[in-house]
Legacy VTK file of the C-alpha trace (Angstrom):
# vtk DataFile Version 3.0
C-alpha trace
ASCII
DATASET POLYDATA
POINTS 653 float
93.959 74.988 122.630
95.189 76.364 119.513
92.831 79.596 118.208
91.044 78.213 116.047
90.727 74.677 116.589
87.696 72.131 116.218
89.238 70.100 118.995
86.909 70.186 122.130
84.120 71.691 120.304
80.783 69.796 119.222
80.150 69.862 115.302
76.802 71.116 114.144
75.174 69.706 111.266
72.797 72.584 109.728
69.774 70.206 109.176
67.525 69.762 106.269
64.031 71.381 106.364
62.787 67.990 105.651
60.108 66.190 107.824
61.770 62.649 108.185
58.209 61.078 108.291
56.733 63.088 105.120
60.466 61.912 103.401
59.723 58.644 104.032
55.947 58.274 103.402
56.715 59.960 99.825
59.901 58.306 98.818
62.282 61.190 99.311
64.438 59.177 101.529
65.269 55.580 101.149
64.498 53.512 104.560
66.799 51.310 106.045
65.970 48.607 108.411
68.779 46.649 110.697
67.076 44.128 112.281
69.132 41.407 111.253
66.457 40.103 108.428
67.761 39.995 104.668
65.499 42.574 103.055
64.954 43.861 99.790
64.413 47.149 100.464
67.845 47.229 102.365
69.796 45.725 99.045
71.086 47.528 96.030
69.428 46.355 93.224
69.153 48.324 90.091
66.442 46.545 88.143
64.138 48.618 85.804
60.428 48.407 86.413
58.851 45.340 84.763
55.249 45.194 83.620
52.977 42.542 85.553
52.399 40.800 82.371
54.015 42.042 79.559
53.139 40.151 76.021
56.339 40.839 74.500
58.032 37.172 72.834
61.124 39.429 72.231
62.264 38.755 75.650
62.775 35.095 74.461
65.370 36.287 72.186
67.618 38.695 74.811
70.712 37.968 74.630
71.848 36.496 78.079
74.125 39.634 79.198
71.274 41.836 78.413
69.386 39.619 80.120
71.943 39.919 83.544
72.226 43.474 83.416
68.579 44.123 83.251
68.043 41.459 86.436
70.741 43.613 88.193
73.529 41.101 88.106
76.474 43.136 86.195
76.753 46.326 84.922
79.378 47.504 82.248
82.284 49.407 83.024
84.453 49.214 79.967
84.786 47.248 76.916
85.292 43.561 78.329
85.025 44.824 82.100
82.287 44.441 84.416
80.801 45.979 88.092
79.850 42.823 89.855
76.792 43.449 91.603
75.437 42.220 94.694
73.392 39.346 93.286
75.961 38.820 90.855
78.574 38.747 93.471
76.310 35.924 95.632
76.286 33.824 92.699
80.133 34.214 92.188
80.529 33.343 95.700
78.487 30.678 95.764
80.719 29.318 92.705
83.582 29.500 94.476
82.507 27.636 97.529
81.852 24.866 95.306
85.094 25.162 93.947
86.113 25.027 97.321
84.702 21.882 98.483
85.963 19.796 95.475
89.562 21.072 95.624
89.374 20.394 98.974
88.362 16.908 98.496
91.408 16.100 96.309
93.963 17.817 99.178
94.502 21.144 97.123
95.369 24.367 99.381
93.826 27.415 98.495
96.374 30.872 98.250
96.480 34.282 96.556
98.871 35.183 94.169
99.918 38.463 93.000
98.142 39.835 90.193
101.532 41.815 89.151
104.180 39.462 87.900
107.606 40.507 86.332
108.260 40.577 82.524
111.512 38.968 83.169
109.684 35.538 84.596
107.944 35.295 81.414
110.857 35.995 78.906
112.605 32.962 80.607
109.488 30.864 79.502
109.258 32.597 76.277
105.875 33.219 76.811
106.511 37.139 76.900
107.003 37.054 73.064
104.316 34.238 72.336
100.967 36.220 73.935
102.205 39.618 72.679
99.687 41.890 72.643
97.395 39.846 74.826
99.737 41.015 77.627
98.640 44.093 79.740
102.104 45.597 80.212
103.632 48.740 82.258
106.740 50.042 83.945
106.984 51.389 87.383
108.558 54.386 88.218
111.724 52.987 88.306
111.551 51.547 84.685
110.893 48.016 85.618
108.792 45.779 82.847
105.619 44.560 84.675
102.563 42.661 83.393
98.895 41.946 84.638
98.646 38.484 85.316
96.433 36.693 82.368
97.815 33.316 83.770
100.127 32.238 87.034
102.493 29.305 85.760
105.284 31.288 86.041
104.826 32.835 89.378
103.724 29.734 91.103
106.631 27.523 89.344
109.121 30.081 90.601
107.127 30.291 94.239
107.230 26.488 94.780
111.099 25.819 93.561
112.210 27.847 96.149
110.037 26.648 99.017
110.070 22.966 97.946
113.539 21.045 97.592
112.889 17.480 98.475
110.552 14.677 97.092
108.972 14.211 100.410
107.519 17.588 100.172
105.081 16.160 96.897
103.131 16.025 95.871
101.688 19.164 96.058
98.527 20.949 94.805
97.735 24.595 95.352
94.746 26.941 94.089
93.775 30.198 93.838
90.578 32.218 92.793
91.605 35.384 91.560
91.549 38.533 88.837
92.738 37.752 85.555
93.448 39.856 82.570
94.283 39.619 78.815
93.666 42.676 76.479
91.546 40.873 73.978
91.065 42.652 70.805
87.696 42.683 70.567
86.315 41.777 73.732
82.611 40.419 73.105
79.399 38.210 74.483
79.552 39.802 78.196
81.034 37.972 81.040
81.920 35.262 78.305
84.701 37.062 76.362
85.998 39.857 78.930
89.192 41.788 79.640
88.990 41.171 83.328
87.579 37.755 84.629
87.758 35.565 87.591
89.265 32.498 87.204
90.099 29.533 89.590
93.184 27.873 88.541
95.127 24.530 90.336
98.543 23.915 89.787
100.056 20.760 90.669
103.299 19.410 91.652
104.625 15.699 91.152
108.096 14.161 91.218
107.389 11.610 88.411
105.426 11.898 85.678
103.223 8.572 86.716
102.743 10.290 89.560
101.727 13.573 87.511
99.202 11.745 85.481
97.661 10.304 88.509
97.077 14.095 89.692
95.576 14.719 86.446
93.094 11.923 86.824
92.021 13.475 90.024
91.650 16.913 89.272
89.351 15.339 85.626
86.957 13.553 88.561
86.936 17.185 90.514
86.002 18.791 87.372
83.166 16.445 86.687
81.683 16.781 90.034
81.883 20.475 89.930
79.874 20.580 86.623
77.516 17.564 88.022
76.210 19.641 90.753
75.548 22.513 88.546
73.496 19.906 86.589
74.822 21.154 83.155
75.048 19.382 80.351
78.506 19.725 79.376
81.023 17.836 76.583
84.983 16.818 77.852
86.640 17.235 74.476
90.323 16.520 73.777
92.026 19.847 72.645
95.258 21.906 72.021
97.732 22.851 74.762
98.596 25.989 72.647
100.866 28.404 74.055
100.300 26.942 77.967
102.068 23.968 76.807
102.092 20.296 77.301
101.150 17.138 75.529
98.220 16.335 77.155
94.801 18.570 78.065
90.728 18.377 77.608
88.139 21.362 77.573
85.353 21.205 79.312
82.472 22.507 76.884
78.532 23.169 77.211
76.446 23.554 74.071
75.561 26.878 72.739
74.224 27.984 69.274
76.306 31.336 69.629
79.702 29.320 70.683
82.908 30.315 69.836
84.347 26.619 69.444
83.346 23.574 67.653
83.450 20.165 69.082
83.298 17.109 66.998
81.580 13.818 68.328
81.752 10.242 67.179
78.098 9.353 66.738
75.808 7.260 64.608
72.482 7.561 64.192
71.782 4.190 62.690
74.024 2.183 64.813
74.774 3.836 67.928
76.622 0.859 69.335
79.201 1.167 66.799
79.898 4.528 67.695
83.146 5.276 70.452
83.579 8.039 72.789
85.928 10.199 70.534
85.356 14.013 71.575
87.792 16.606 70.306
88.114 20.207 69.883
87.746 20.480 65.932
91.251 22.276 66.375
92.873 19.251 67.573
91.083 16.446 65.767
93.563 13.807 64.774
94.054 13.154 61.050
90.840 12.265 59.162
90.734 8.583 57.264
90.629 9.220 53.553
87.589 7.101 51.939
88.193 7.645 48.089
85.405 5.103 47.351
83.105 6.987 49.440
83.714 10.383 48.877
83.723 12.525 45.639
85.853 15.573 45.290
86.543 18.606 42.800
88.049 21.504 42.149
91.209 21.139 43.626
92.638 24.173 45.195
96.040 25.226 46.412
96.908 26.923 50.166
99.860 28.828 50.588
102.087 28.875 53.777
105.422 29.671 55.183
107.984 28.601 57.806
109.001 30.890 60.768
112.330 31.852 59.054
110.570 32.129 55.665
112.805 29.750 53.714
110.247 26.916 52.915
107.237 27.408 51.143
104.057 24.907 51.632
102.169 24.481 48.999
98.673 22.006 49.842
96.923 20.670 47.317
93.395 19.891 48.802
89.772 19.075 47.295
87.908 22.310 47.293
84.529 20.549 47.966
83.656 16.672 48.982
80.530 15.141 47.859
79.499 12.960 50.757
77.044 10.059 50.332
73.929 10.781 51.988
72.340 7.967 54.595
69.280 6.996 52.552
71.869 6.346 49.889
71.415 8.789 47.416
74.155 10.775 45.909
74.543 13.357 48.631
75.303 16.756 49.329
78.288 18.607 47.877
80.676 20.675 51.156
83.179 23.240 50.936
86.233 22.319 52.219
89.271 24.286 53.728
92.824 23.525 54.466
93.537 22.555 58.085
97.188 24.194 59.011
96.974 22.409 62.078
97.675 18.726 59.665
100.608 21.290 57.592
102.054 22.018 60.787
102.068 18.182 62.007
103.719 17.221 58.306
106.350 20.115 58.140
107.235 19.618 62.246
110.163 21.869 62.862
111.551 22.475 59.643
112.271 25.938 58.762
111.170 26.829 62.621
107.716 25.785 62.557
104.363 26.973 60.449
104.004 30.837 60.559
100.448 30.769 61.860
97.863 33.708 61.168
99.609 34.876 57.868
97.135 35.633 54.891
98.396 33.247 51.827
99.552 36.199 49.630
101.465 37.252 52.549
103.259 34.097 52.897
104.163 34.046 49.221
105.562 37.456 49.310
107.310 36.527 52.423
109.198 33.599 50.835
109.731 35.723 47.902
111.346 38.747 49.832
113.881 36.241 51.309
114.695 34.110 48.761
117.977 32.592 48.996
118.852 30.470 46.025
120.440 26.916 46.883
123.677 27.781 45.172
124.062 30.719 47.188
124.412 29.282 50.122
127.318 27.130 48.836
130.986 27.982 49.950
132.960 28.349 46.694
136.359 26.044 47.643
134.534 23.288 49.447
131.028 22.889 48.031
129.257 22.891 51.102
126.834 24.429 52.689
127.684 28.030 54.871
127.820 27.649 58.677
124.281 29.347 59.590
122.868 29.676 56.326
119.507 28.423 54.927
118.374 28.413 51.355
114.568 28.620 50.080
112.805 25.439 49.326
109.352 24.422 48.872
107.470 21.625 50.117
104.319 20.241 47.999
101.779 18.672 50.080
99.034 16.486 48.549
95.379 15.501 50.201
94.956 11.525 49.374
91.612 12.345 47.767
93.542 14.139 44.363
96.544 12.099 44.102
94.861 10.073 41.451
92.065 11.700 40.419
88.049 11.125 41.435
85.038 13.137 41.037
86.478 15.587 38.440
89.162 16.132 40.485
92.341 15.655 38.525
96.003 17.324 39.333
98.279 17.898 36.161
100.217 20.780 35.299
101.611 23.558 37.561
99.891 25.832 35.440
96.234 24.674 35.762
96.144 25.171 39.331
98.640 28.380 40.099
96.652 30.443 39.027
96.442 32.786 42.388
98.851 35.423 43.710
100.682 36.311 40.523
101.508 33.287 39.109
99.677 34.073 35.683
102.200 37.389 35.525
106.437 36.996 35.969
106.118 35.874 39.255
109.016 34.461 40.986
107.473 31.329 41.520
106.429 30.639 38.008
110.261 31.455 36.960
111.870 29.203 39.268
109.625 26.159 38.701
110.707 26.549 34.867
114.394 26.955 35.608
113.897 23.897 38.138
116.413 25.570 40.536
114.228 25.296 44.092
114.785 22.359 45.625
111.280 20.368 46.324
110.450 17.819 48.277
106.988 16.018 47.471
104.830 14.825 50.403
101.861 12.395 49.947
101.354 11.088 52.714
102.203 10.309 56.716
103.212 7.337 59.060
100.268 4.893 60.210
99.698 4.579 63.532
101.965 3.144 65.971
102.775 -0.542 65.007
101.968 -0.262 62.005
104.530 -0.048 58.819
101.976 1.114 56.419
101.840 4.961 55.366
98.237 6.503 54.737
97.266 9.062 52.711
96.648 12.660 53.886
93.232 14.784 54.503
94.082 18.108 54.725
90.432 19.001 55.133
89.353 20.679 58.414
86.864 18.173 59.572
82.907 18.595 59.849
80.223 16.855 60.405
79.802 13.651 58.162
83.756 13.143 58.300
85.173 9.841 59.624
85.967 9.594 63.231
89.840 9.061 63.580
89.574 6.729 66.334
87.061 3.922 65.215
87.163 4.744 62.098
83.735 3.574 61.366
81.393 6.042 62.501
80.468 9.810 61.439
81.368 12.338 63.364
78.986 15.222 64.280
79.696 18.773 65.175
78.524 20.995 68.015
78.860 24.524 68.531
80.093 25.543 71.789
81.388 27.999 74.653
84.333 26.553 77.081
83.914 26.363 80.576
87.109 24.941 81.770
90.434 23.309 80.782
92.823 21.140 82.351
96.386 20.559 81.157
99.416 18.339 81.520
102.630 20.226 81.370
105.211 17.812 82.166
108.257 20.109 82.761
107.171 22.831 80.615
107.882 25.776 82.951
109.966 23.466 85.457
113.050 23.395 82.886
113.455 27.151 81.916
112.846 28.043 85.454
115.223 25.194 86.987
112.560 23.923 89.409
113.855 20.831 90.772
113.743 18.373 93.563
115.940 16.001 95.430
114.750 12.237 94.832
116.452 9.117 96.109
116.631 5.578 94.390
116.022 1.971 95.250
119.400 2.233 95.610
119.669 5.051 97.727
121.422 7.046 95.112
120.305 10.662 95.364
119.670 13.077 92.539
117.815 15.887 91.176
114.324 15.651 89.293
112.589 17.853 87.358
109.117 19.074 89.132
106.277 17.487 86.996
103.326 19.811 86.658
99.436 20.194 85.630
97.468 23.344 85.421
93.791 23.224 85.971
91.194 26.177 85.185
87.906 26.915 85.214
86.325 30.441 84.236
84.281 31.242 87.007
82.556 34.894 85.725
82.302 32.881 82.357
80.662 29.948 84.223
78.199 32.862 85.555
77.123 33.692 82.059
76.737 30.301 80.829
74.790 28.852 83.441
72.458 31.832 82.509
72.554 31.063 79.317
72.136 27.284 79.725
69.242 27.479 82.255
67.224 30.481 81.221
63.513 30.117 80.457
60.979 32.376 79.078
60.477 34.486 82.220
63.904 34.693 83.097
67.041 33.384 84.542
66.985 29.475 86.117
69.917 28.907 88.478
70.740 25.407 90.065
70.022 25.682 93.911
73.554 25.660 94.626
74.293 28.677 93.062
71.296 30.791 93.126
71.636 34.227 94.441
69.271 33.636 97.533
67.197 29.829 97.761
64.482 31.371 99.235
62.402 34.733 98.660
59.802 35.661 100.621
56.960 37.987 98.395
53.998 39.432 100.510
50.796 40.971 99.431
50.028 44.984 100.327
47.158 45.927 102.708
44.287 43.898 102.219
41.025 44.328 104.179
42.604 46.917 106.339
45.480 44.280 107.182
48.650 44.153 106.562
50.445 41.002 105.755
54.474 42.745 106.250
54.021 41.082 110.027
53.010 37.605 108.784
55.703 37.964 106.247
57.909 38.517 109.159
56.866 35.338 111.122
57.151 33.264 108.140
60.611 34.646 107.283
61.556 33.967 110.776
60.765 30.465 110.562
62.512 29.505 107.530
65.967 31.172 108.625
65.213 29.317 112.340
68.131 26.500 112.920
70.535 28.657 110.878
69.322 26.423 107.897
68.679 29.536 105.510
69.927 32.247 107.598
71.835 33.739 105.069
70.428 32.114 102.134
66.755 33.807 102.315
65.602 37.027 101.359
62.326 39.124 102.403
60.343 41.241 99.585
59.312 44.214 101.930
59.153 46.843 99.246
55.815 48.797 98.822
55.008 47.222 95.227
52.115 45.086 93.813
53.046 41.398 94.245
52.386 41.248 90.532
55.661 43.126 90.024
57.370 41.132 92.696
56.615 38.046 91.035
57.734 39.281 87.823
60.714 39.867 89.106
61.553 37.363 91.160
61.100 35.198 88.379
63.450 37.178 86.329
66.001 36.708 89.154
65.937 33.525 89.615
65.606 32.310 93.427
65.337 28.237 93.999
61.926 28.993 95.632
59.381 31.633 95.935
57.289 31.941 99.506
54.018 33.696 98.663
52.115 34.863 102.061
48.764 35.999 100.447
45.092 35.824 100.467
44.941 32.352 101.042
46.489 32.669 104.258
44.233 35.480 104.968
41.600 32.559 104.006
42.743 29.512 105.352
46.148 29.807 107.024
47.850 28.682 103.604
51.187 29.614 102.404
52.090 28.986 98.291
55.770 27.711 97.920
56.513 28.156 94.217
59.414 26.001 92.441
61.594 28.049 89.851
62.989 25.575 87.487
60.320 23.308 87.644
57.027 25.901 88.240
55.542 23.132 91.023
53.489 25.070 93.379
52.538 23.743 96.758
50.129 24.945 99.581
51.326 24.361 103.012
50.768 25.558 106.579
52.702 27.353 108.587
53.957 23.869 110.416
54.508 22.449 107.179
56.979 25.086 105.460
60.281 24.389 106.786
59.752 20.528 105.714
59.148 21.475 102.574
61.544 23.833 101.978
63.967 21.411 102.753
62.305 18.572 100.515
62.801 21.268 97.691
65.884 22.629 98.365
68.082 19.234 99.374
LINES 1 654
653 0 1 2 3 4 5 6 7 8 9 10 11 12 13 14 15 16 17 18 19 20 21 22 23 24 25 26 27 28 29 30 31 32 33 34 35 36 37 38 39 40 41 42 43 44 45 46 47 48 49 50 51 52 53 54 55 56 57 58 59 60 61 62 63 64 65 66 67 68 69 70 71 72 73 74 75 76 77 78 79 80 81 82 83 84 85 86 87 88 89 90 91 92 93 94 95 96 97 98 99 100 101 102 103 104 105 106 107 108 109 110 111 112 113 114 115 116 117 118 119 120 121 122 123 124 125 126 127 128 129 130 131 132 133 134 135 136 137 138 139 140 141 142 143 144 145 146 147 148 149 150 151 152 153 154 155 156 157 158 159 160 161 162 163 164 165 166 167 168 169 170 171 172 173 174 175 176 177 178 179 180 181 182 183 184 185 186 187 188 189 190 191 192 193 194 195 196 197 198 199 200 201 202 203 204 205 206 207 208 209 210 211 212 213 214 215 216 217 218 219 220 221 222 223 224 225 226 227 228 229 230 231 232 233 234 235 236 237 238 239 240 241 242 243 244 245 246 247 248 249 250 251 252 253 254 255 256 257 258 259 260 261 262 263 264 265 266 267 268 269 270 271 272 273 274 275 276 277 278 279 280 281 282 283 284 285 286 287 288 289 290 291 292 293 294 295 296 297 298 299 300 301 302 303 304 305 306 307 308 309 310 311 312 313 314 315 316 317 318 319 320 321 322 323 324 325 326 327 328 329 330 331 332 333 334 335 336 337 338 339 340 341 342 343 344 345 346 347 348 349 350 351 352 353 354 355 356 357 358 359 360 361 362 363 364 365 366 367 368 369 370 371 372 373 374 375 376 377 378 379 380 381 382 383 384 385 386 387 388 389 390 391 392 393 394 395 396 397 398 399 400 401 402 403 404 405 406 407 408 409 410 411 412 413 414 415 416 417 418 419 420 421 422 423 424 425 426 427 428 429 430 431 432 433 434 435 436 437 438 439 440 441 442 443 444 445 446 447 448 449 450 451 452 453 454 455 456 457 458 459 460 461 462 463 464 465 466 467 468 469 470 471 472 473 474 475 476 477 478 479 480 481 482 483 484 485 486 487 488 489 490 491 492 493 494 495 496 497 498 499 500 501 502 503 504 505 506 507 508 509 510 511 512 513 514 515 516 517 518 519 520 521 522 523 524 525 526 527 528 529 530 531 532 533 534 535 536 537 538 539 540 541 542 543 544 545 546 547 548 549 550 551 552 553 554 555 556 557 558 559 560 561 562 563 564 565 566 567 568 569 570 571 572 573 574 575 576 577 578 579 580 581 582 583 584 585 586 587 588 589 590 591 592 593 594 595 596 597 598 599 600 601 602 603 604 605 606 607 608 609 610 611 612 613 614 615 616 617 618 619 620 621 622 623 624 625 626 627 628 629 630 631 632 633 634 635 636 637 638 639 640 641 642 643 644 645 646 647 648 649 650 651 652
């Protein structure tokens, strides 16, 4: 044996000079019971003490994030990043099981992709530049650029293209539930807008667009099944695909007064039969019909934008105010309007690289002036043709259909009356160029009509609001609702298979072999976001009210303390054992065995939101009756020990 070695020697631990029994009795040491029962005294539940009967109605106004913290579900770690505590993790696990069930129903395989992705892969699809500062980026010790994945289209496309070579291996549906990362500029609203979050994303691959659209419909049905089983009131809205790509997408929203999105739906309170089912995110509502005969406008305003190459200045003329007739036939109310950049983008198209988004109007004018190139400067002196690679500065003027002929005090006449902003009264280049008439200018007052129609229609340049005409049925009015997004479905087409060269071999009817680009779809559900959404939607004045399918525990057994010299703990354990008998609620029942008053136990049970609470108290002593309380409905039932299992089955099935 080596001198000084501890090998072979017993380790002596110096005992604390405290009696174990006294420690338990006086609360100096936490007691853990390992009898296979799920006991509240064993759980880590850092919740503050609550007075039995607080008369504070301010709790009704408490935001849901504070309530989740107060009830012991989550804790703040860093801005937009949270610790998920045992109760929160149980809700998350149950949500994931519900998602797993519905993904299995459509033949999807579960996988797990890495959180770290190669920056070079994102450069191939162009999203490294588009998402920019939203990406958490870093380098390894060798200087290779990586990022924390906010989503996994690039990774899954690259993986599938390396493993799938024939159309016979398709369709393929693969999903994961994992952590995602986005460097939100202003993380807010707790789990609703975080920098680290858990998300389910499904990726689908087909060899034909028809097959991909069938897959899209299958997934939409699965999403509806998930939200229906949760019992959530939700809206399915047409949506903008954004930087995800593709030309077909839908969002799944719940109504929320503090929501970040606005959904517009076709509705007519007086003639419901005429309202169609049109529902869309305000950002992608179709072209609103111009109704000059019904609406009055005033105070023409000018909106400035610039193209990405800084060569095209866009000047949009639109009514600053629109008065809509009231339903009662009166004059109605004036509504301040704002220009809709999406409509401008659609009209501009790809000219000049498309519209530069997120730029202030004054900055747009300055950027155009700074990069100004006159038409003459782009011409070859010998041929008179435009030099190769050159682009000249020009203006596109767009007019809202309400102000073309003037109505309701809104009339367009000359430059000087409507161009007072951004230095137009000084020696602005714009004013000089207009007076010299040296800037090529295009005027657009209409857009092409609907498919199959030859007529062109006037343009409505304003952002849609409640009361605007539905763009689909052109009869009923739109109603705005504040919402928060729960999920999103995208039909991507070849958005990622093209740049990443994801192809499969196919054979046509004549037996000729060829290569086909993979047709993709992407489908997401924010799991942690959904936790906050459910909590907010279904809470009440007592606390959280979870759906049965995701409540942290379906049954909580609560008992009173010593009464008349007796101890109800033994009876409560018998009740608990009866409930979990046959594995019905083996991992879904909780015994609140803490040495606390029954009033506090019940108050916390309501705040936490168990589906049912089984109370073993004075009624059992007197009449052998057990009280069963339903959290969502508030109903109470008095049953015997023998009747208890069936009653719980009736409530929770």
